[in-house]
C-alpha positions as CSV (number, residue, x, y, z in Angstrom):
1,X,-15.1,2.5,9.8
2,X,-16.4,0.8,13.0
3,X,-15.9,2.4,16.4
4,X,-13.3,-0.2,17.4
5,X,-11.2,0.5,14.4
6,X,-11.5,4.3,14.9
7,X,-10.4,3.7,18.5
8,X,-7.4,1.6,17.5
9,X,-6.3,4.2,15.0
10,X,-6.6,7.0,17.6
11,X,-4.4,4.9,19.9
12,X,-2.0,4.1,17.0
13,X,-1.6,7.7,15.9
14,X,-1.0,9.0,19.4
15,X,1.8,6.3,19.8
16,X,3.1,6.8,16.3
17,X,3.6,10.6,16.6
18,X,4.9,10.5,20.2
19,X,7.4,7.7,19.3
20,X,8.7,9.3,16.1
21,X,9.1,12.7,17.9
22,X,11.1,11.0,20.7
23,X,13.5,9.6,18.2
24,X,13.9,12.9,16.4
25,X,14.1,15.4,19.3
26,X,17.7,16.1,18.3
27,X,16.9,16.7,14.6
28,X,14.3,19.4,14.0
29,X,14.6,19.4,10.2
30,X,14.0,15.6,9.9
31,X,11.2,15.9,12.4
32,X,9.6,18.7,10.4
33,X,9.9,16.8,7.1
34,X,8.5,13.5,8.4
35,X,5.8,15.3,10.5
36,X,4.8,17.2,7.4
37,X,4.6,14.1,5.2
38,X,2.7,12.2,7.9
39,X,0.2,15.0,8.4
40,X,0.8,16.5,11.9
41,X,2.9,19.5,10.9
42,X,2.9,22.1,8.1
43,X,6.0,22.9,6.1
44,X,7.1,25.5,8.6
45,X,6.9,23.0,11.4
46,X,3.7,24.2,13.0
47,X,1.0,21.8,14.3
48,X,-1.4,20.7,11.6
49,X,-4.0,18.0,11.2
50,X,-3.8,16.7,7.6
51,X,-5.0,13.5,6.1
52,X,-2.4,10.8,6.9
53,X,-3.7,8.3,4.3
54,X,-5.9,5.2,4.8
55,X,-3.5,3.7,7.4
56,X,-4.6,0.2,6.4
57,X,-1.3,-1.4,7.2
58,X,-1.1,-0.4,10.9
59,X,-4.8,-1.3,11.4
60,X,-4.2,-4.7,9.9
61,X,-1.3,-5.2,12.3
62,X,-3.3,-4.3,15.4
63,X,-6.3,-6.3,14.3
64,X,-4.2,-9.3,13.4
65,X,-2.7,-9.2,16.9
66,X,-6.2,-9.1,18.5
67,X,-7.6,-11.8,16.2
68,X,-4.7,-14.1,17.1
69,X,-5.7,-13.7,20.8
70,X,-3.2,-11.0,21.8
71,X,-3.7,-7.4,23.0
72,X,-3.6,-5.0,19.9
73,X,-1.7,-2.4,21.9
74,X,1.2,-4.9,22.2
75,X,1.7,-4.7,18.5
76,X,1.9,-0.8,18.3
77,X,5.7,-0.9,17.7
78,X,5.2,-3.2,14.7
79,X,2.3,-1.1,13.4
80,X,4.3,2.1,13.7
81,X,7.3,0.5,11.9
82,X,5.2,-0.8,9.0
83,X,3.5,2.5,8.5
84,X,6.9,4.3,8.6
85,X,8.3,1.9,6.0
86,X,5.2,2.4,3.8
87,X,5.7,6.2,4.0
88,X,9.5,5.9,3.4
89,X,8.6,4.2,0.1
90,X,6.0,6.9,-0.7
91,X,8.6,9.7,-0.2
92,X,11.0,8.0,-2.5
93,X,8.3,7.1,-5.0
94,X,7.4,10.8,-5.3
95,X,11.0,11.6,-6.1
96,X,11.2,8.8,-8.7
97,X,7.8,9.7,-10.3
98,X,8.5,13.5,-10.1
99,X,5.1,13.8,-8.3
100,X,4.3,17.3,-7.2
101,X,1.4,16.4,-4.8
102,X,0.8,13.9,-2.1
103,X,-2.5,13.9,-0.3
104,X,-3.4,17.3,-1.7
105,X,-0.1,19.0,-0.6
106,X,3.3,19.6,-2.2
107,X,5.5,16.5,-1.8
108,X,8.5,16.4,0.5
109,X,10.9,16.8,-2.4
110,X,9.0,19.8,-3.8
111,X,9.4,21.5,-0.4
112,X,12.9,20.5,0.6
113,X,14.6,19.2,-2.6
114,X,15.4,15.7,-3.9
115,X,18.5,15.1,-1.7
116,X,16.7,16.0,1.5
117,X,13.7,14.0,0.5
118,X,15.9,10.9,0.1
119,X,17.4,11.6,3.5
120,X,13.9,11.9,5.0
121,X,12.9,8.6,3.5
122,X,16.0,6.9,4.7
123,X,15.4,8.3,8.2
124,X,11.9,6.9,8.3
125,X,13.3,3.5,7.2
126,X,15.9,3.5,10.0
127,X,13.6,4.6,12.7
128,X,11.1,1.8,11.8
129,X,13.7,-0.8,12.8
130,X,14.7,1.2,15.9
131,X,11.1,1.2,17.1
132,X,10.8,-2.6,16.8
133,X,14.2,-3.2,18.4
134,X,13.2,-1.2,21.4
135,X,9.8,-2.9,21.9
136,X,9.2,-4.1,25.4
137,X,8.5,-7.8,25.0
138,X,9.0,-10.8,27.4
139,X,10.5,-13.0,24.6
140,X,13.3,-11.4,22.6
141,X,12.6,-13.8,19.7
142,X,9.6,-11.7,19.0
143,X,11.8,-8.8,18.0
144,X,14.1,-11.0,16.0
145,X,11.2,-12.5,14.0
146,X,9.6,-9.1,13.6
147,X,12.8,-7.6,12.3
148,X,13.2,-10.5,9.9
149,X,9.7,-10.0,8.5
150,X,10.3,-6.2,8.1
151,X,13.6,-6.6,6.3
152,X,12.2,-9.2,3.9
153,X,9.2,-7.0,3.1
154,X,11.5,-4.0,2.4
155,X,13.7,-6.0,0.0
156,X,10.7,-7.5,-1.8
157,X,9.1,-4.0,-2.1
158,X,12.3,-2.7,-3.7
159,X,12.4,-5.6,-6.1
160,X,8.8,-4.7,-7.2
161,X,9.6,-1.0,-7.5
162,X,12.6,-1.9,-9.8
163,X,10.4,-4.0,-12.0
164,X,7.8,-1.3,-12.1
165,X,10.3,1.3,-13.3
166,X,11.8,-1.1,-15.9
167,X,8.3,-1.5,-17.4
168,X,8.1,2.2,-18.2
169,X,10.6,1.8,-21.1
170,X,9.1,-1.5,-22.4
171,X,6.2,-2.0,-24.8
172,X,6.1,-5.8,-24.4
173,X,5.1,-6.1,-20.8
174,X,3.0,-9.2,-20.2
175,X,0.1,-9.4,-17.7
176,X,1.8,-12.1,-15.7
177,X,4.9,-10.0,-15.4
178,X,2.7,-7.2,-14.1
179,X,1.0,-9.5,-11.6
180,X,4.5,-10.6,-10.3
181,X,5.6,-7.0,-10.0
182,X,2.5,-6.1,-8.0
183,X,2.9,-9.2,-5.7
184,X,6.4,-7.9,-4.9
185,X,5.6,-4.2,-4.7
186,X,2.3,-4.1,-2.9
187,X,2.0,-7.5,-1.2
188,X,5.0,-7.6,1.2
189,X,3.9,-4.8,3.6
190,X,0.4,-6.1,3.8
191,X,1.7,-9.6,4.5
192,X,4.2,-8.1,7.1
193,X,1.2,-6.3,8.8
194,X,-0.7,-9.6,9.2
195,X,2.4,-11.5,10.2
196,X,3.8,-8.8,12.5
197,X,0.6,-8.5,14.4
198,X,0.5,-12.3,14.9
199,X,4.1,-12.4,16.1
200,X,3.3,-9.9,18.8
201,X,0.4,-12.1,19.9
202,X,2.8,-15.0,20.3
203,X,2.3,-16.8,17.0
204,X,5.2,-19.0,15.8
205,X,7.3,-17.8,12.9
206,X,5.9,-20.6,10.7
207,X,2.4,-19.2,11.0
208,X,3.7,-15.7,10.4
209,X,5.3,-16.9,7.2
210,X,2.0,-18.3,6.1
211,X,0.4,-14.9,6.7
212,X,3.1,-13.2,4.7
213,X,2.1,-15.4,1.7
214,X,-1.6,-14.6,2.2
215,X,-0.7,-10.9,2.2
216,X,0.8,-11.3,-1.3
217,X,-2.6,-12.3,-2.6
218,X,-4.1,-9.4,-0.8
219,X,-1.6,-7.1,-2.4
220,X,-2.5,-8.2,-5.8
221,X,-6.2,-7.7,-5.1
222,X,-5.4,-4.3,-3.6
223,X,-3.5,-3.2,-6.8
224,X,-6.1,-4.6,-9.2
225,X,-8.8,-2.5,-7.4
226,X,-6.5,0.5,-7.8
227,X,-6.2,-0.3,-11.5
228,X,-10.0,-0.5,-11.8
229,X,-10.5,2.8,-10.0
230,X,-7.8,4.4,-12.2
231,X,-10.1,3.9,-15.2
232,X,-13.6,3.4,-13.9
233,X,-13.5,5.2,-10.5
234,X,-15.8,8.1,-9.7
235,X,-13.8,11.4,-9.3
236,X,-15.9,12.5,-6.4
237,X,-14.9,9.4,-4.5
238,X,-11.3,8.8,-5.7
239,X,-10.2,12.4,-5.7
240,X,-8.7,11.9,-9.1
241,X,-9.7,12.8,-12.7
242,X,-11.8,10.2,-14.5
243,X,-9.6,7.7,-16.6
244,X,-6.5,9.1,-14.9
245,X,-4.4,6.0,-15.7
246,X,-5.4,6.1,-19.4
247,X,-4.4,9.7,-19.7
248,X,-1.0,8.9,-18.2
249,X,-0.7,5.8,-20.5
250,X,-0.1,3.5,-17.5
251,X,0.5,-0.2,-18.3
252,X,-2.1,-1.3,-15.8
253,X,-3.7,-4.7,-15.7
254,X,-6.9,-3.7,-17.7
255,X,-4.7,-2.7,-20.6
256,X,-2.4,-5.6,-20.4
257,X,-5.3,-8.1,-20.0
258,X,-7.0,-6.5,-23.0
259,X,-3.9,-6.9,-25.2
260,X,-3.9,-10.7,-24.4
261,X,-7.6,-11.5,-24.5
262,X,-9.5,-9.2,-27.0
263,X,-9.9,-9.7,-30.7
264,X,-6.9,-8.8,-32.9
265,X,-8.6,-5.8,-34.5
266,X,-9.5,-4.4,-31.2
267,X,-6.0,-4.9,-29.8
268,X,-4.6,-3.2,-32.9
269,X,-6.7,-0.1,-32.3
270,X,-5.8,-0.1,-28.6
271,X,-2.1,-0.3,-29.3
272,X,-2.4,2.5,-31.9
273,X,-4.2,4.8,-29.5
274,X,-1.5,4.1,-26.8
275,X,1.3,5.1,-29.2
276,X,0.4,8.8,-28.8
277,X,2.6,10.6,-26.3
278,X,1.3,11.2,-22.7
279,X,-0.7,12.8,-21.5
280,X,-3.3,11.5,-23.9
281,X,-5.9,14.0,-25.0
282,X,-9.5,13.6,-24.0
283,X,-10.8,12.2,-27.3
284,X,-8.3,9.3,-27.2
285,X,-8.9,8.5,-23.5
286,X,-12.6,8.5,-24.2
287,X,-12.2,6.1,-27.0
288,X,-10.0,3.8,-24.9
289,X,-12.5,3.9,-22.1
290,X,-15.3,3.0,-24.4
291,X,-13.4,0.1,-25.9
292,X,-12.4,-1.4,-22.5
293,X,-15.9,-0.9,-21.1
294,X,-17.7,-2.4,-24.1
295,X,-15.4,-5.4,-24.3
296,X,-16.1,-6.4,-20.7
297,X,-12.6,-5.7,-19.4
298,X,-14.0,-4.1,-16.3
299,X,-15.9,-7.2,-15.3
300,X,-13.0,-9.5,-16.1
301,X,-10.5,-7.6,-14.0
302,X,-12.9,-7.3,-11.1
303,X,-13.5,-11.0,-11.2
304,X,-9.8,-11.6,-10.9
305,X,-9.6,-9.4,-7.9
306,X,-12.4,-11.4,-6.3
307,X,-10.6,-14.6,-7.0
308,X,-7.6,-13.3,-5.0
309,X,-10.0,-12.1,-2.3
310,X,-11.5,-15.6,-2.0
311,X,-8.0,-17.1,-1.5
312,X,-7.2,-14.5,1.1
313,X,-10.4,-15.2,3.1
314,X,-9.9,-18.9,2.9
315,X,-6.3,-18.5,4.2
316,X,-7.3,-16.2,7.0
317,X,-10.1,-18.4,8.2
318,X,-7.5,-21.1,8.8
319,X,-5.1,-18.8,10.6
320,X,-7.7,-17.1,12.8
321,X,-10.2,-19.9,13.6
322,X,-11.5,-18.3,16.9
323,X,-14.4,-15.9,16.5
324,X,-13.9,-12.4,17.9
325,X,-14.7,-8.8,17.3
326,X,-11.1,-8.3,16.1
327,X,-11.4,-11.1,13.7
328,X,-14.6,-9.6,12.3
329,X,-13.0,-6.2,11.9
330,X,-10.0,-7.8,10.2
331,X,-12.1,-9.5,7.6
332,X,-14.0,-6.3,7.2
333,X,-10.8,-4.4,6.3
334,X,-9.8,-7.1,3.9
335,X,-13.2,-6.8,2.2
336,X,-12.7,-3.0,2.0
337,X,-9.3,-3.4,0.4
338,X,-10.8,-5.4,-2.5
339,X,-14.1,-3.6,-2.9
340,X,-13.3,0.0,-2.0
341,X,-14.4,2.9,-4.2
342,X,-11.4,5.2,-3.4
């Protein structure tokens, strides 16, 4: 990460923590739960410095504002709101997925129970809109447009999550259905980050809507790379076991693509192997890995991610035509999203 990005994230995290704590000064329990999840408190409420995640979305927001000709600091309320909404979804996802760990620590629901975790997620959601509503801007239309962008992103993300859950009980999920689910689940907040940063730089809502659409392509590329790393990622870089997604029998794009494109006898073997109950034993995951690798699925899926990346870059070049350091950093983050190793 470049010095400029590191500096922006430092500024963001100072603002983010200070603003959330201001809104929660009268609720020590909610402050502890959110502070724990976001990495600046331990479970007892004592100061800590834990990995807060990649923080791609707030960084995109600030860089978008700068690349559009604004001052990145002006978009801090939008960046904070988007990161809160992202984490609201993670807290709830952990409940739905029965996940015990998040960023190497027990999840919020493991520490405080399901009901309080739902409350914590709802609190994060509500505060996000408060932060934007209270932003100090000369034109109140900026807040109206920003709130509209946030609300639409939330609804679309929920639609995607509902589709994702519905896929768990189906054996006939098609690759195009999966792509649509990802576009809804992962794309909206990335699009909101690009659009929100631009709005705080004075861009019209029509341009912001275009950036929302570009963000959907970026979301698909983001998830495709996650799917690649879930099978072919290196444990020392991803922090997960090799072939994690295969062990869990995830219906990720490599599997769905293989079902639709490989020879019938190969598909028959894949389906037979995937019929075993999860978690799949090592001998089966090894065989699945070998088939997918030998049949060129890895290369095909990465090529698809690159096609989305090209569309994103072409779209962003039109929206940010003026060269600047912020523009360069923005394009660098987009490239990282598609080509990252973790």
